[in-house]
PDB file of N, CA, C and O in Angstrom:
ATOM      1  N   MET A   1       0.965  -1.290  -0.211  1.00  0.00           N
ATOM      2  CA  MET A   1       0.184  -0.211   0.034  1.00  0.00           C
ATOM      3  C   MET A   1       0.647   1.180   0.294  1.00  0.00           C
ATOM      4  O   MET A   1       0.486   1.834   1.325  1.00  0.00           O
ATOM      5  N   ALA A   2       1.441   1.639  -1.159  1.00  0.00           N
ATOM      6  CA  ALA A   2       2.404   2.627  -1.231  1.00  0.00           C
ATOM      7  C   ALA A   2       1.455   3.799  -1.977  1.00  0.00           C
ATOM      8  O   ALA A   2       0.504   3.773  -2.758  1.00  0.00           O
ATOM      9  N   VAL A   3       2.168   4.742  -1.367  1.00  0.00           N
ATOM     10  CA  VAL A   3       1.508   6.017  -2.039  1.00  0.00           C
ATOM     11  C   VAL A   3       2.565   6.799  -2.471  1.00  0.00           C
ATOM     12  O   VAL A   3       3.519   6.807  -1.693  1.00  0.00           O
ATOM     13  N   ILE A   4       2.669   7.389  -3.371  1.00  0.00           N
ATOM     14  CA  ILE A   4       3.702   8.470  -4.579  1.00  0.00           C
ATOM     15  C   ILE A   4       3.209   9.531  -4.421  1.00  0.00           C
ATOM     16  O   ILE A   4       2.145   9.867  -4.940  1.00  0.00           O
ATOM     17  N   VAL A   5       4.045  10.384  -3.519  1.00  0.00           N
ATOM     18  CA  VAL A   5       3.841  12.022  -3.941  1.00  0.00           C
ATOM     19  C   VAL A   5       4.634  12.585  -4.821  1.00  0.00           C
ATOM     20  O   VAL A   5       5.764  12.126  -4.655  1.00  0.00           O
ATOM     21  N   THR A   6       4.606  13.345  -5.667  1.00  0.00           N
ATOM     22  CA  THR A   6       5.679  13.663  -6.385  1.00  0.00           C
ATOM     23  C   THR A   6       5.309  15.283  -6.604  1.00  0.00           C
ATOM     24  O   THR A   6       4.198  15.715  -6.911  1.00  0.00           O
ATOM     25  N   GLU A   7       6.343  15.955  -6.403  1.00  0.00           N
ATOM     26  CA  GLU A   7       5.739  17.722  -6.121  1.00  0.00           C
ATOM     27  C   GLU A   7       6.066  18.058  -7.553  1.00  0.00           C
ATOM     28  O   GLU A   7       6.996  17.443  -8.074  1.00  0.00           O
ATOM     29  N   LEU A   8       5.226  19.214  -8.445  1.00  0.00           N
ATOM     30  CA  LEU A   8       5.123  20.047  -9.918  1.00  0.00           C
ATOM     31  C   LEU A   8       5.638  21.276  -9.581  1.00  0.00           C
ATOM     32  O   LEU A   8       5.749  21.705  -8.432  1.00  0.00           O
ATOM     33  N   ALA A   9       5.954  21.844 -10.608  1.00  0.00           N
ATOM     34  CA  ALA A   9       6.040  23.012 -10.899  1.00  0.00           C
ATOM     35  C   ALA A   9       5.289  23.566 -11.856  1.00  0.00           C
ATOM     36  O   ALA A   9       5.358  22.936 -12.911  1.00  0.00           O
ATOM     37  N   GLN A  10       4.343  24.855 -11.895  1.00  0.00           N
ATOM     38  CA  GLN A  10       3.610  24.971 -13.000  1.00  0.00           C
ATOM     39  C   GLN A  10       4.642  25.769 -13.842  1.00  0.00           C
ATOM     40  O   GLN A  10       5.351  26.662 -13.379  1.00  0.00           O
ATOM     41  N   VAL A  11       4.644  25.420 -14.906  1.00  0.00           N
ATOM     42  CA  VAL A  11       5.139  25.921 -16.277  1.00  0.00           C
ATOM     43  C   VAL A  11       4.244  26.731 -16.821  1.00  0.00           C
ATOM     44  O   VAL A  11       3.146  26.859 -16.281  1.00  0.00           O
ATOM     45  N   ARG A  12       4.660  27.613 -18.325  1.00  0.00           N
ATOM     46  CA  ARG A  12       4.008  28.598 -19.117  1.00  0.00           C
ATOM     47  C   ARG A  12       2.658  28.249 -19.335  1.00  0.00           C
ATOM     48  O   ARG A  12       2.436  27.174 -18.778  1.00  0.00           O
ATOM     49  N   ASP A  13       1.704  28.680 -19.884  1.00  0.00           N
ATOM     50  CA  ASP A  13       0.214  28.082 -20.390  1.00  0.00           C
ATOM     51  C   ASP A  13      -0.212  26.897 -19.228  1.00  0.00           C
ATOM     52  O   ASP A  13      -0.708  25.789 -19.428  1.00  0.00           O
ATOM     53  N   ARG A  14       0.219  27.636 -17.775  1.00  0.00           N
ATOM     54  CA  ARG A  14      -0.643  26.741 -16.828  1.00  0.00           C
ATOM     55  C   ARG A  14      -0.790  24.911 -17.154  1.00  0.00           C
ATOM     56  O   ARG A  14      -1.722  24.153 -16.887  1.00  0.00           O
ATOM     57  N   ALA A  15       0.613  24.624 -17.863  1.00  0.00           N
ATOM     58  CA  ALA A  15       0.529  23.294 -18.115  1.00  0.00           C
ATOM     59  C   ALA A  15       1.745  22.550 -17.151  1.00  0.00           C
ATOM     60  O   ALA A  15       2.870  22.963 -16.867  1.00  0.00           O
ATOM     61  N   ASN A  16       1.096  21.376 -16.799  1.00  0.00           N
ATOM     62  CA  ASN A  16       1.578  20.642 -15.671  1.00  0.00           C
ATOM     63  C   ASN A  16       3.095  19.884 -16.359  1.00  0.00           C
ATOM     64  O   ASN A  16       3.076  18.750 -16.836  1.00  0.00           O
ATOM     65  N   VAL A  17       4.099  20.571 -16.311  1.00  0.00           N
ATOM     66  CA  VAL A  17       4.932  18.999 -16.626  1.00  0.00           C
ATOM     67  C   VAL A  17       5.887  18.236 -15.313  1.00  0.00           C
ATOM     68  O   VAL A  17       6.416  19.015 -14.519  1.00  0.00           O
ATOM     69  N   PRO A  18       6.006  17.371 -15.192  1.00  0.00           N
ATOM     70  CA  PRO A  18       6.869  16.810 -14.413  1.00  0.00           C
ATOM     71  C   PRO A  18       8.202  16.976 -14.880  1.00  0.00           C
ATOM     72  O   PRO A  18       8.751  16.523 -15.885  1.00  0.00           O
ATOM     73  N   PRO A  19       8.644  17.748 -13.920  1.00  0.00           N
ATOM     74  CA  PRO A  19      10.348  17.607 -13.664  1.00  0.00           C
ATOM     75  C   PRO A  19      11.257  16.414 -13.926  1.00  0.00           C
ATOM     76  O   PRO A  19      10.998  15.537 -13.102  1.00  0.00           O
ATOM     77  N   VAL A  20      12.128  16.086 -14.680  1.00  0.00           N
ATOM     78  CA  VAL A  20      13.012  15.032 -14.691  1.00  0.00           C
ATOM     79  C   VAL A  20      14.406  15.454 -14.177  1.00  0.00           C
ATOM     80  O   VAL A  20      15.158  16.047 -14.950  1.00  0.00           O
ATOM     81  N   PRO A  21      14.807  15.165 -12.849  1.00  0.00           N
ATOM     82  CA  PRO A  21      13.967  14.567 -11.666  1.00  0.00           C
ATOM     83  C   PRO A  21      12.880  15.212 -11.356  1.00  0.00           C
ATOM     84  O   PRO A  21      12.711  16.367 -11.745  1.00  0.00           O
ATOM     85  N   PRO A  22      12.032  14.599 -10.650  1.00  0.00           N
ATOM     86  CA  PRO A  22      11.261  15.778 -10.099  1.00  0.00           C
ATOM     87  C   PRO A  22      11.591  16.589  -8.916  1.00  0.00           C
ATOM     88  O   PRO A  22      12.625  16.311  -8.309  1.00  0.00           O
ATOM     89  N   ARG A  23      10.822  17.587  -8.497  1.00  0.00           N
ATOM     90  CA  ARG A  23      10.981  18.496  -7.687  1.00  0.00           C
ATOM     91  C   ARG A  23      11.476  18.090  -6.381  1.00  0.00           C
ATOM     92  O   ARG A  23      12.477  18.449  -5.759  1.00  0.00           O
ATOM     93  N   GLU A  24      10.357  17.087  -6.045  1.00  0.00           N
ATOM     94  CA  GLU A  24      10.535  16.087  -4.698  1.00  0.00           C
ATOM     95  C   GLU A  24       9.712  15.359  -4.915  1.00  0.00           C
ATOM     96  O   GLU A  24       8.781  15.556  -5.697  1.00  0.00           O
ATOM     97  N   GLN A  25       9.974  14.044  -4.035  1.00  0.00           N
ATOM     98  CA  GLN A  25       9.467  12.945  -4.462  1.00  0.00           C
ATOM     99  C   GLN A  25       9.210  12.033  -2.967  1.00  0.00           C
ATOM    100  O   GLN A  25      10.194  11.773  -2.275  1.00  0.00           O
ATOM    101  N   GLN A  26       8.002  11.638  -2.593  1.00  0.00           N
ATOM    102  CA  GLN A  26       8.072  11.150  -1.133  1.00  0.00           C
ATOM    103  C   GLN A  26       7.053  10.251  -1.135  1.00  0.00           C
ATOM    104  O   GLN A  26       6.139  10.533  -1.911  1.00  0.00           O
ATOM    105  N   SER A  27       6.925   9.184  -0.458  1.00  0.00           N
ATOM    106  CA  SER A  27       6.518   7.523  -0.360  1.00  0.00           C
ATOM    107  C   SER A  27       5.928   7.888   1.371  1.00  0.00           C
ATOM    108  O   SER A  27       6.488   8.089   2.448  1.00  0.00           O
ATOM    109  N   LEU A  28       4.450   7.830   0.870  1.00  0.00           N
ATOM    110  CA  LEU A  28       3.742   7.640   2.440  1.00  0.00           C
ATOM    111  C   LEU A  28       3.152   5.897   2.309  1.00  0.00           C
ATOM    112  O   LEU A  28       3.316   4.946   1.546  1.00  0.00           O
ATOM    113  N   THR A  29       2.500   6.165   3.389  1.00  0.00           N
ATOM    114  CA  THR A  29       1.789   4.492   3.842  1.00  0.00           C
ATOM    115  C   THR A  29       0.811   5.109   4.183  1.00  0.00           C
ATOM    116  O   THR A  29       0.812   6.036   4.993  1.00  0.00           O
ATOM    117  N   ILE A  30      -0.392   4.547   3.446  1.00  0.00           N
ATOM    118  CA  ILE A  30      -1.829   4.611   4.048  1.00  0.00           C
ATOM    119  C   ILE A  30      -2.523   4.421   5.545  1.00  0.00           C
ATOM    120  O   ILE A  30      -2.771   3.306   6.004  1.00  0.00           O
ATOM    121  N   GLY A  31      -2.735   5.363   6.076  1.00  0.00           N
ATOM    122  CA  GLY A  31      -2.764   4.923   7.729  1.00  0.00           C
ATOM    123  C   GLY A  31      -1.686   5.823   8.403  1.00  0.00           C
ATOM    124  O   GLY A  31      -1.943   6.345   9.488  1.00  0.00           O
ATOM    125  N   GLY A  32      -0.642   5.993   7.868  1.00  0.00           N
ATOM    126  CA  GLY A  32       0.509   6.772   8.494  1.00  0.00           C
ATOM    127  C   GLY A  32       0.804   7.714   8.734  1.00  0.00           C
ATOM    128  O   GLY A  32      -0.185   8.293   9.182  1.00  0.00           O
ATOM    129  N   ALA A  33       2.014   8.627   8.729  1.00  0.00           N
ATOM    130  CA  ALA A  33       1.868  10.029   8.826  1.00  0.00           C
ATOM    131  C   ALA A  33       1.872  10.565   7.685  1.00  0.00           C
ATOM    132  O   ALA A  33       2.129   9.991   6.627  1.00  0.00           O
ATOM    133  N   ALA A  34       1.501  12.030   7.879  1.00  0.00           N
ATOM    134  CA  ALA A  34       1.437  12.795   6.435  1.00  0.00           C
ATOM    135  C   ALA A  34       2.988  13.067   6.044  1.00  0.00           C
ATOM    136  O   ALA A  34       4.043  12.930   6.663  1.00  0.00           O
ATOM    137  N   SER A  35       2.654  13.516   4.734  1.00  0.00           N
ATOM    138  CA  SER A  35       4.265  13.713   4.360  1.00  0.00           C
ATOM    139  C   SER A  35       4.784  14.979   4.633  1.00  0.00           C
ATOM    140  O   SER A  35       4.142  15.846   5.226  1.00  0.00           O
ATOM    141  N   ALA A  36       6.045  15.130   4.179  1.00  0.00           N
ATOM    142  CA  ALA A  36       6.851  16.454   4.601  1.00  0.00           C
ATOM    143  C   ALA A  36       6.203  17.630   3.926  1.00  0.00           C
ATOM    144  O   ALA A  36       5.559  17.383   2.907  1.00  0.00           O
ATOM    145  N   ALA A  37       6.271  18.742   4.300  1.00  0.00           N
ATOM    146  CA  ALA A  37       5.922  19.957   4.218  1.00  0.00           C
ATOM    147  C   ALA A  37       6.230  20.437   2.444  1.00  0.00           C
ATOM    148  O   ALA A  37       7.406  20.251   2.130  1.00  0.00           O
ATOM    149  N   PHE A  38       5.244  21.068   1.186  1.00  0.00           N
ATOM    150  CA  PHE A  38       5.350  21.099   0.205  1.00  0.00           C
ATOM    151  C   PHE A  38       6.578  21.904   0.301  1.00  0.00           C
ATOM    152  O   PHE A  38       6.842  22.383   1.404  1.00  0.00           O
ATOM    153  N   GLY A  39       7.541  22.171  -0.910  1.00  0.00           N
ATOM    154  CA  GLY A  39       8.738  22.711  -1.106  1.00  0.00           C
ATOM    155  C   GLY A  39       7.846  24.137  -1.976  1.00  0.00           C
ATOM    156  O   GLY A  39       6.812  24.183  -2.643  1.00  0.00           O
ATOM    157  N   GLY A  40       8.806  25.110  -1.574  1.00  0.00           N
ATOM    158  CA  GLY A  40       8.569  26.728  -1.859  1.00  0.00           C
ATOM    159  C   GLY A  40       8.262  26.829  -3.443  1.00  0.00           C
ATOM    160  O   GLY A  40       7.950  27.963  -3.808  1.00  0.00           O
ATOM    161  N   GLY A  41       8.290  26.025  -4.250  1.00  0.00           N
ATOM    162  CA  GLY A  41       8.181  26.488  -5.478  1.00  0.00           C
ATOM    163  C   GLY A  41       7.286  24.956  -6.314  1.00  0.00           C
ATOM    164  O   GLY A  41       7.438  24.484  -7.440  1.00  0.00           O
ATOM    165  N   THR A  42       6.682  24.683  -5.559  1.00  0.00           N
ATOM    166  CA  THR A  42       5.490  23.689  -5.753  1.00  0.00           C
ATOM    167  C   THR A  42       3.918  24.063  -6.121  1.00  0.00           C
ATOM    168  O   THR A  42       3.370  24.838  -5.337  1.00  0.00           O
ATOM    169  N   SER A  43       3.249  23.644  -7.097  1.00  0.00           N
ATOM    170  CA  SER A  43       2.190  24.680  -7.469  1.00  0.00           C
ATOM    171  C   SER A  43       1.228  23.361  -7.215  1.00  0.00           C
ATOM    172  O   SER A  43       0.274  23.504  -6.450  1.00  0.00           O
ATOM    173  N   TYR A  44       1.477  21.957  -7.900  1.00  0.00           N
ATOM    174  CA  TYR A  44       1.188  20.918  -7.727  1.00  0.00           C
ATOM    175  C   TYR A  44       1.658  19.809  -7.494  1.00  0.00           C
ATOM    176  O   TYR A  44       2.884  19.733  -7.577  1.00  0.00           O
ATOM    177  N   VAL A  45       0.900  18.570  -7.128  1.00  0.00           N
ATOM    178  CA  VAL A  45       1.397  17.601  -6.466  1.00  0.00           C
ATOM    179  C   VAL A  45       0.590  16.715  -7.511  1.00  0.00           C
ATOM    180  O   VAL A  45      -0.513  17.011  -7.970  1.00  0.00           O
ATOM    181  N   GLU A  46       1.371  15.513  -7.824  1.00  0.00           N
ATOM    182  CA  GLU A  46       0.621  13.911  -8.212  1.00  0.00           C
ATOM    183  C   GLU A  46       0.805  13.136  -7.670  1.00  0.00           C
ATOM    184  O   GLU A  46       1.941  12.832  -7.305  1.00  0.00           O
ATOM    185  N   ILE A  47      -0.534  12.306  -7.310  1.00  0.00           N
ATOM    186  CA  ILE A  47      -0.633  11.524  -6.046  1.00  0.00           C
ATOM    187  C   ILE A  47      -1.092   9.844  -6.829  1.00  0.00           C
ATOM    188  O   ILE A  47      -2.154   9.426  -7.290  1.00  0.00           O
ATOM    189  N   ASP A  48       0.265   9.234  -6.687  1.00  0.00           N
ATOM    190  CA  ASP A  48      -0.102   7.664  -7.634  1.00  0.00           C
ATOM    191  C   ASP A  48       0.036   6.441  -6.395  1.00  0.00           C
ATOM    192  O   ASP A  48       1.013   6.021  -5.774  1.00  0.00           O
ATOM    193  N   SER A  49      -1.032   6.186  -6.368  1.00  0.00           N
ATOM    194  CA  SER A  49      -1.446   4.876  -5.345  1.00  0.00           C
ATOM    195  C   SER A  49      -1.317   3.502  -5.839  1.00  0.00           C
ATOM    196  O   SER A  49      -1.459   3.375  -7.055  1.00  0.00           O
ATOM    197  N   ASP A  50      -1.093   2.508  -5.194  1.00  0.00           N
ATOM    198  CA  ASP A  50      -1.479   0.994  -5.984  1.00  0.00           C
ATOM    199  C   ASP A  50      -2.487   0.646  -5.077  1.00  0.00           C
ATOM    200  O   ASP A  50      -2.800  -0.534  -5.237  1.00  0.00           O
ATOM    201  N   THR A  51      -3.110   1.192  -4.203  1.00  0.00           N
ATOM    202  CA  THR A  51      -4.342   0.641  -3.829  1.00  0.00           C
ATOM    203  C   THR A  51      -5.358   1.946  -3.688  1.00  0.00           C
ATOM    204  O   THR A  51      -4.884   3.046  -3.974  1.00  0.00           O
ATOM    205  N   ALA A  52      -6.315   1.885  -3.389  1.00  0.00           N
ATOM    206  CA  ALA A  52      -7.888   2.880  -3.788  1.00  0.00           C
ATOM    207  C   ALA A  52      -7.140   3.703  -2.079  1.00  0.00           C
ATOM    208  O   ALA A  52      -6.624   3.096  -1.140  1.00  0.00           O
ATOM    209  N   CYS A  53      -7.346   5.103  -2.218  1.00  0.00           N
ATOM    210  CA  CYS A  53      -7.061   5.773  -0.929  1.00  0.00           C
ATOM    211  C   CYS A  53      -8.184   7.145  -0.912  1.00  0.00           C
ATOM    212  O   CYS A  53      -9.122   7.282  -1.698  1.00  0.00           O
ATOM    213  N   ARG A  54      -7.773   8.178   0.299  1.00  0.00           N
ATOM    214  CA  ARG A  54      -8.532   9.016   0.538  1.00  0.00           C
ATOM    215  C   ARG A  54      -7.427  10.034   0.612  1.00  0.00           C
ATOM    216  O   ARG A  54      -6.456   9.463   1.108  1.00  0.00           O
ATOM    217  N   VAL A  55      -7.144  11.289   0.339  1.00  0.00           N
ATOM    218  CA  VAL A  55      -5.938  12.034   0.355  1.00  0.00           C
ATOM    219  C   VAL A  55      -6.493  13.276   0.935  1.00  0.00           C
ATOM    220  O   VAL A  55      -7.377  13.915   0.364  1.00  0.00           O
ATOM    221  N   GLU A  56      -5.883  13.680   2.269  1.00  0.00           N
ATOM    222  CA  GLU A  56      -6.309  15.405   2.626  1.00  0.00           C
ATOM    223  C   GLU A  56      -5.242  16.186   2.815  1.00  0.00           C
ATOM    224  O   GLU A  56      -4.206  15.692   3.259  1.00  0.00           O
ATOM    225  N   PHE A  57      -5.318  17.341   2.550  1.00  0.00           N
ATOM    226  CA  PHE A  57      -4.352  18.281   2.381  1.00  0.00           C
ATOM    227  C   PHE A  57      -4.752  19.361   3.256  1.00  0.00           C
ATOM    228  O   PHE A  57      -5.900  19.561   3.651  1.00  0.00           O
ATOM    229  N   GLY A  58      -3.531  20.171   3.580  1.00  0.00           N
ATOM    230  CA  GLY A  58      -3.452  21.081   4.929  1.00  0.00           C
ATOM    231  C   GLY A  58      -2.133  21.284   5.506  1.00  0.00           C
ATOM    232  O   GLY A  58      -1.209  20.560   5.135  1.00  0.00           O
ATOM    233  N   ALA A  59      -1.942  22.209   6.390  1.00  0.00           N
ATOM    234  CA  ALA A  59      -1.352  22.390   7.347  1.00  0.00           C
ATOM    235  C   ALA A  59      -0.837  21.398   8.232  1.00  0.00           C
ATOM    236  O   ALA A  59       0.359  21.196   8.445  1.00  0.00           O
ATOM    237  N   ALA A  60      -1.823  20.773   8.750  1.00  0.00           N
ATOM    238  CA  ALA A  60      -1.651  19.255   9.385  1.00  0.00           C
ATOM    239  C   ALA A  60      -2.931  18.700   9.473  1.00  0.00           C
ATOM    240  O   ALA A  60      -3.803  18.895  10.319  1.00  0.00           O
ATOM    241  N   PRO A  61      -2.923  17.874   8.336  1.00  0.00           N
ATOM    242  CA  PRO A  61      -3.941  17.226   7.878  1.00  0.00           C
ATOM    243  C   PRO A  61      -3.754  16.012   8.850  1.00  0.00           C
ATOM    244  O   PRO A  61      -2.653  15.765   9.342  1.00  0.00           O
ATOM    245  N   ASP A  62      -5.004  15.174   9.139  1.00  0.00           N
ATOM    246  CA  ASP A  62      -5.242  14.084  10.024  1.00  0.00           C
ATOM    247  C   ASP A  62      -5.847  13.084   9.427  1.00  0.00           C
ATOM    248  O   ASP A  62      -5.683  12.002   9.990  1.00  0.00           O
ATOM    249  N   GLY A  63      -6.712  13.076   8.149  1.00  0.00           N
ATOM    250  CA  GLY A  63      -7.008  12.102   7.714  1.00  0.00           C
ATOM    251  C   GLY A  63      -8.418  12.255   8.161  1.00  0.00           C
ATOM    252  O   GLY A  63      -9.076  11.285   7.786  1.00  0.00           O
ATOM    253  N   ASN A  64      -9.431  13.511   9.125  1.00  0.00           N
ATOM    254  CA  ASN A  64     -10.218  13.736   9.420  1.00  0.00           C
ATOM    255  C   ASN A  64     -11.126  14.450   8.584  1.00  0.00           C
ATOM    256  O   ASN A  64     -12.308  14.113   8.512  1.00  0.00           O
ATOM    257  N   GLY A  65     -10.532  15.670   7.778  1.00  0.00           N
ATOM    258  CA  GLY A  65     -11.062  16.436   7.143  1.00  0.00           C
ATOM    259  C   GLY A  65     -11.711  16.064   5.804  1.00  0.00           C
ATOM    260  O   GLY A  65     -12.160  14.982   5.427  1.00  0.00           O
ATOM    261  N   ASP A  66     -11.623  17.533   5.040  1.00  0.00           N
ATOM    262  CA  ASP A  66     -12.116  16.975   3.486  1.00  0.00           C
ATOM    263  C   ASP A  66     -11.304  15.967   2.747  1.00  0.00           C
ATOM    264  O   ASP A  66     -10.128  16.298   2.903  1.00  0.00           O
ATOM    265  N   THR A  67     -11.361  15.163   2.200  1.00  0.00           N
ATOM    266  CA  THR A  67     -10.735  14.233   1.336  1.00  0.00           C
ATOM    267  C   THR A  67     -11.444  13.774   0.211  1.00  0.00           C
ATOM    268  O   THR A  67     -12.656  13.705   0.007  1.00  0.00           O
ATOM    269  N   PHE A  68     -10.328  13.429  -0.586  1.00  0.00           N
ATOM    270  CA  PHE A  68     -10.359  13.392  -2.243  1.00  0.00           C
ATOM    271  C   PHE A  68     -10.185  11.762  -2.478  1.00  0.00           C
ATOM    272  O   PHE A  68      -9.383  11.228  -1.712  1.00  0.00           O
ATOM    273  N   TYR A  69     -10.553  11.281  -3.024  1.00  0.00           N
ATOM    274  CA  TYR A  69     -10.818   9.940  -3.261  1.00  0.00           C
ATOM    275  C   TYR A  69      -9.516   9.858  -4.647  1.00  0.00           C
ATOM    276  O   TYR A  69      -9.495  10.486  -5.706  1.00  0.00           O
ATOM    277  N   VAL A  70      -8.426   8.721  -4.043  1.00  0.00           N
ATOM    278  CA  VAL A  70      -7.745   8.547  -5.431  1.00  0.00           C
ATOM    279  C   VAL A  70      -7.783   7.104  -6.163  1.00  0.00           C
ATOM    280  O   VAL A  70      -7.113   6.313  -5.498  1.00  0.00           O
ATOM    281  N   PRO A  71      -8.166   6.690  -6.946  1.00  0.00           N
ATOM    282  CA  PRO A  71      -8.285   5.432  -7.377  1.00  0.00           C
ATOM    283  C   PRO A  71      -6.946   4.451  -7.551  1.00  0.00           C
ATOM    284  O   PRO A  71      -5.931   4.973  -8.011  1.00  0.00           O
ATOM    285  N   ALA A  72      -6.935   3.540  -7.317  1.00  0.00           N
ATOM    286  CA  ALA A  72      -5.639   2.789  -7.309  1.00  0.00           C
ATOM    287  C   ALA A  72      -5.187   2.921  -9.055  1.00  0.00           C
ATOM    288  O   ALA A  72      -5.924   3.157 -10.012  1.00  0.00           O
ATOM    289  N   LEU A  73      -3.741   2.677  -9.022  1.00  0.00           N
ATOM    290  CA  LEU A  73      -3.264   2.668 -10.328  1.00  0.00           C
ATOM    291  C   LEU A  73      -3.411   3.805 -10.985  1.00  0.00           C
ATOM    292  O   LEU A  73      -2.766   3.756 -12.032  1.00  0.00           O
ATOM    293  N   THR A  74      -4.167   5.164 -10.795  1.00  0.00           N
ATOM    294  CA  THR A  74      -4.633   6.042 -11.419  1.00  0.00           C
ATOM    295  C   THR A  74      -3.982   7.498 -10.629  1.00  0.00           C
ATOM    296  O   THR A  74      -4.393   8.098  -9.635  1.00  0.00           O
ATOM    297  N   PRO A  75      -2.922   7.736 -11.439  1.00  0.00           N
ATOM    298  CA  PRO A  75      -2.386   9.084 -10.726  1.00  0.00           C
ATOM    299  C   PRO A  75      -3.025  10.509 -10.943  1.00  0.00           C
ATOM    300  O   PRO A  75      -3.090  11.050 -12.047  1.00  0.00           O
ATOM    301  N   ARG A  76      -3.410  10.964  -9.967  1.00  0.00           N
ATOM    302  CA  ARG A  76      -4.290  12.393 -10.227  1.00  0.00           C
ATOM    303  C   ARG A  76      -3.498  13.234  -9.265  1.00  0.00           C
ATOM    304  O   ARG A  76      -2.922  12.924  -8.223  1.00  0.00           O
ATOM    305  N   GLN A  77      -3.673  14.841 -10.142  1.00  0.00           N
ATOM    306  CA  GLN A  77      -2.796  15.770 -10.133  1.00  0.00           C
ATOM    307  C   GLN A  77      -3.752  16.665  -8.822  1.00  0.00           C
ATOM    308  O   GLN A  77      -4.882  16.197  -8.682  1.00  0.00           O
ATOM    309  N   PHE A  78      -3.524  17.469  -8.194  1.00  0.00           N
ATOM    310  CA  PHE A  78      -4.037  18.563  -7.203  1.00  0.00           C
ATOM    311  C   PHE A  78      -2.904  19.585  -6.863  1.00  0.00           C
ATOM    312  O   PHE A  78      -1.773  19.401  -6.414  1.00  0.00           O
ATOM    313  N   ASN A  79      -3.773  21.064  -7.329  1.00  0.00           N
ATOM    314  CA  ASN A  79      -3.367  22.557  -6.755  1.00  0.00           C
ATOM    315  C   ASN A  79      -3.190  22.074  -5.384  1.00  0.00           C
ATOM    316  O   ASN A  79      -3.913  21.386  -4.663  1.00  0.00           O
ATOM    317  N   VAL A  80      -1.807  22.721  -5.174  1.00  0.00           N
ATOM    318  CA  VAL A  80      -1.762  22.543  -3.351  1.00  0.00           C
ATOM    319  C   VAL A  80      -0.680  23.780  -3.195  1.00  0.00           C
ATOM    320  O   VAL A  80       0.040  24.174  -4.113  1.00  0.00           O
ATOM    321  N   ILE A  81      -0.702  24.305  -1.886  1.00  0.00           N
ATOM    322  CA  ILE A  81      -0.367  25.176  -0.849  1.00  0.00           C
ATOM    323  C   ILE A  81       1.296  25.094  -0.677  1.00  0.00           C
ATOM    324  O   ILE A  81       1.665  24.197   0.081  1.00  0.00           O
ATOM    325  N   PRO A  82       2.363  25.923  -1.287  1.00  0.00           N
ATOM    326  CA  PRO A  82       3.520  25.500  -0.651  1.00  0.00           C
ATOM    327  C   PRO A  82       3.625  25.500   0.825  1.00  0.00           C
ATOM    328  O   PRO A  82       3.194  26.520   1.361  1.00  0.00           O
ATOM    329  N   GLY A  83       4.116  24.557   1.623  1.00  0.00           N
ATOM    330  CA  GLY A  83       3.969  24.409   3.279  1.00  0.00           C
ATOM    331  C   GLY A  83       2.999  23.757   3.669  1.00  0.00           C
ATOM    332  O   GLY A  83       2.747  23.677   4.871  1.00  0.00           O
ATOM    333  N   HIS A  84       2.273  23.173   2.757  1.00  0.00           N
ATOM    334  CA  HIS A  84       1.324  22.360   3.422  1.00  0.00           C
ATOM    335  C   HIS A  84       1.781  20.884   3.195  1.00  0.00           C
ATOM    336  O   HIS A  84       2.795  20.660   2.535  1.00  0.00           O
ATOM    337  N   LYS A  85       0.982  19.800   3.779  1.00  0.00           N
ATOM    338  CA  LYS A  85       1.042  18.445   3.766  1.00  0.00           C
ATOM    339  C   LYS A  85      -0.037  17.821   3.106  1.00  0.00           C
ATOM    340  O   LYS A  85      -0.959  18.475   2.619  1.00  0.00           O
ATOM    341  N   VAL A  86       0.042  16.340   3.055  1.00  0.00           N
ATOM    342  CA  VAL A  86      -0.522  15.481   2.453  1.00  0.00           C
ATOM    343  C   VAL A  86      -0.728  14.275   3.519  1.00  0.00           C
ATOM    344  O   VAL A  86       0.174  13.993   4.308  1.00  0.00           O
ATOM    345  N   ILE A  87      -2.016  13.549   3.499  1.00  0.00           N
ATOM    346  CA  ILE A  87      -1.834  12.448   4.377  1.00  0.00           C
ATOM    347  C   ILE A  87      -3.064  11.622   3.600  1.00  0.00           C
ATOM    348  O   ILE A  87      -4.061  12.127   3.084  1.00  0.00           O
ATOM    349  N   ALA A  88      -2.731  10.302   3.662  1.00  0.00           N
ATOM    350  CA  ALA A  88      -4.047   9.261   2.779  1.00  0.00           C
ATOM    351  C   ALA A  88      -3.980   8.178   3.861  1.00  0.00           C
ATOM    352  O   ALA A  88      -3.052   7.617   4.445  1.00  0.00           O
ATOM    353  N   VAL A  89      -5.674   8.076   3.919  1.00  0.00           N
ATOM    354  CA  VAL A  89      -6.302   7.049   4.666  1.00  0.00           C
ATOM    355  C   VAL A  89      -6.930   6.297   3.456  1.00  0.00           C
ATOM    356  O   VAL A  89      -6.962   6.480   2.239  1.00  0.00           O
ATOM    357  N   ALA A  90      -7.482   5.247   4.443  1.00  0.00           N
ATOM    358  CA  ALA A  90      -7.830   4.188   3.838  1.00  0.00           C
ATOM    359  C   ALA A  90      -9.192   5.021   2.981  1.00  0.00           C
ATOM    360  O   ALA A  90      -9.589   6.169   3.179  1.00  0.00           O
ATOM    361  N   ALA A  91      -9.681   4.068   2.055  1.00  0.00           N
ATOM    362  CA  ALA A  91     -10.596   4.531   1.063  1.00  0.00           C
ATOM    363  C   ALA A  91     -12.267   4.484   1.622  1.00  0.00           C
ATOM    364  O   ALA A  91     -13.177   4.853   0.879  1.00  0.00           O
TER     365      ALA A  91
END
């Protein structure tokens, strides 16, 4: 049950292009701790999970607030605020 969080920068014409290598990449466990804070240049994150889960974003997410569904093996991108974090919980 691995969740990969890839930080992305916004480029011209609002297109999201994953940098090579990524700005930052973190691995989370569903039901585990929140990610590290997103970097100052991060506008988007891509969430990719091998198991369906729900994610919550915020300054101190705990999985009990507003969450977004992420299907298994279907990467989803989210617009985020630098300095915020993400946590993954069971779907």
